C-alpha positions as CSV (number, residue, x, y, z in Angstrom):
1,M,0.0,0.0,0.0
2,T,1.1,3.5,-0.7
3,I,0.4,6.7,1.2
4,A,-1.7,8.0,-1.8
5,S,-3.7,4.8,-1.8
6,D,-4.2,4.8,1.9
7,A,-5.3,8.5,1.8
8,L,-8.0,7.8,-0.8
9,A,-9.2,4.6,1.0
10,K,-9.6,6.7,4.1
11,R,-11.9,9.1,2.2
12,L,-13.8,6.2,0.6
13,R,-14.6,4.3,3.9
14,P,-17.3,6.7,5.2
15,L,-18.9,6.8,1.8
16,L,-19.0,3.0,1.5
17,K,-20.3,2.1,5.0
18,K,-23.2,0.2,3.5
19,P,-24.7,-3.3,4.0
20,G,-22.9,-5.9,2.0
21,I,-19.6,-3.9,1.4
22,V,-16.4,-5.5,2.6
23,E,-12.9,-3.9,2.4
24,K,-10.0,-6.0,1.1
25,K,-6.3,-5.2,0.5
26,M,-5.5,-6.0,-3.2
27,F,-3.2,-5.2,-6.1
28,G,-1.3,-2.6,-4.0
29,G,-4.4,-0.8,-3.0
30,T,-7.8,-1.3,-1.3
31,G,-10.8,-2.9,-2.9
32,F,-14.4,-2.5,-1.7
33,M,-16.5,-5.5,-2.6
34,L,-20.3,-5.5,-2.7
35,H,-21.6,-9.0,-2.1
36,G,-18.3,-10.4,-3.3
37,N,-18.0,-8.3,-6.5
38,M,-15.4,-5.5,-6.8
39,A,-17.2,-2.2,-6.9
40,V,-14.7,0.5,-6.0
41,G,-11.0,0.5,-5.2
42,T,-7.8,2.4,-5.0
43,T,-4.7,1.9,-7.0
44,A,-1.1,1.9,-5.7
45,K,-0.7,5.4,-7.4
46,G,-3.7,6.7,-5.4
47,D,-6.1,6.7,-8.4
48,L,-9.7,5.6,-8.0
49,L,-10.9,2.3,-9.7
50,I,-14.6,1.9,-10.3
51,R,-16.7,-0.9,-11.8
52,V,-19.0,0.3,-14.6
53,D,-21.6,-1.2,-16.8
54,P,-19.5,-2.2,-19.9
55,G,-22.3,-0.7,-22.1
56,K,-21.8,2.7,-20.4
57,A,-18.0,2.6,-20.1
58,D,-17.5,5.0,-23.0
59,A,-19.7,7.6,-21.3
60,A,-17.8,7.2,-18.1
61,L,-14.5,7.5,-20.0
62,G,-15.6,10.8,-21.3
63,R,-15.7,12.3,-17.8
64,P,-12.8,14.5,-16.5
65,G,-9.9,12.4,-15.2
66,A,-11.3,9.1,-16.4
67,F,-9.1,6.5,-18.1
68,Q,-9.3,2.9,-19.2
69,M,-8.0,0.6,-16.5
70,M,-5.4,-1.9,-17.8
71,M,-4.2,-5.2,-16.5
72,G,-0.7,-5.3,-18.1
73,E,-1.3,-4.7,-21.8
74,R,-5.0,-5.6,-21.7
75,P,-7.9,-3.3,-21.0
76,M,-10.0,-4.3,-18.0
77,K,-13.5,-4.5,-19.4
78,G,-16.0,-2.9,-17.1
79,F,-13.5,-1.0,-15.1
80,V,-12.6,2.7,-15.3
81,G,-9.8,4.6,-13.5
82,V,-10.1,8.2,-12.3
83,A,-7.0,10.3,-11.7
84,A,-6.4,11.1,-8.1
85,A,-6.6,14.9,-8.8
86,D,-10.1,14.4,-10.2
87,T,-11.4,12.8,-7.0
88,E,-10.7,15.7,-4.7
89,D,-14.1,17.3,-5.1
90,P,-16.4,15.4,-2.6
91,D,-19.4,15.6,-5.0
92,E,-17.4,14.2,-7.9
93,L,-16.2,11.3,-5.7
94,K,-19.7,10.5,-4.5
95,G,-20.9,10.6,-8.2
96,W,-18.2,8.0,-9.2
97,I,-19.1,5.8,-6.2
98,T,-22.8,6.0,-7.0
99,L,-22.1,5.0,-10.6
100,A,-20.1,2.0,-9.5
101,L,-22.5,0.8,-6.8
102,D,-25.6,1.2,-9.1
103,Y,-24.0,-1.2,-11.6
104,T,-22.4,-3.6,-9.1
105,K,-25.8,-4.0,-7.3
106,T,-27.1,-5.6,-10.5
107,L,-24.5,-8.4,-10.4
108,D,-25.1,-11.8,-8.9
109,P,-23.5,-12.2,-5.5
110,K,-20.3,-14.3,-5.3
């Protein structure tokens, strides 16, 4: 974990205190799982990782600070990153979390 990742996770915790959400350390950051499905997370660089409806990913990628999450050389389908600087505004951060949770709620529990 990095200082930047820890700082973002600290800001996310109060926003994600909801039934069914479990916090897990993963991939150099912190993941917040909803009924076993990754919904929101932090990256080692301190960026935000969110799960999105793959059919709405292009719209999410058009928002300020958004970028395609990659696993090595491959795009992570259904996951969008948000640059740390673009998560500073509390309302923007809440909007990203809402987007992620709204979609993740539609997935079957694991």
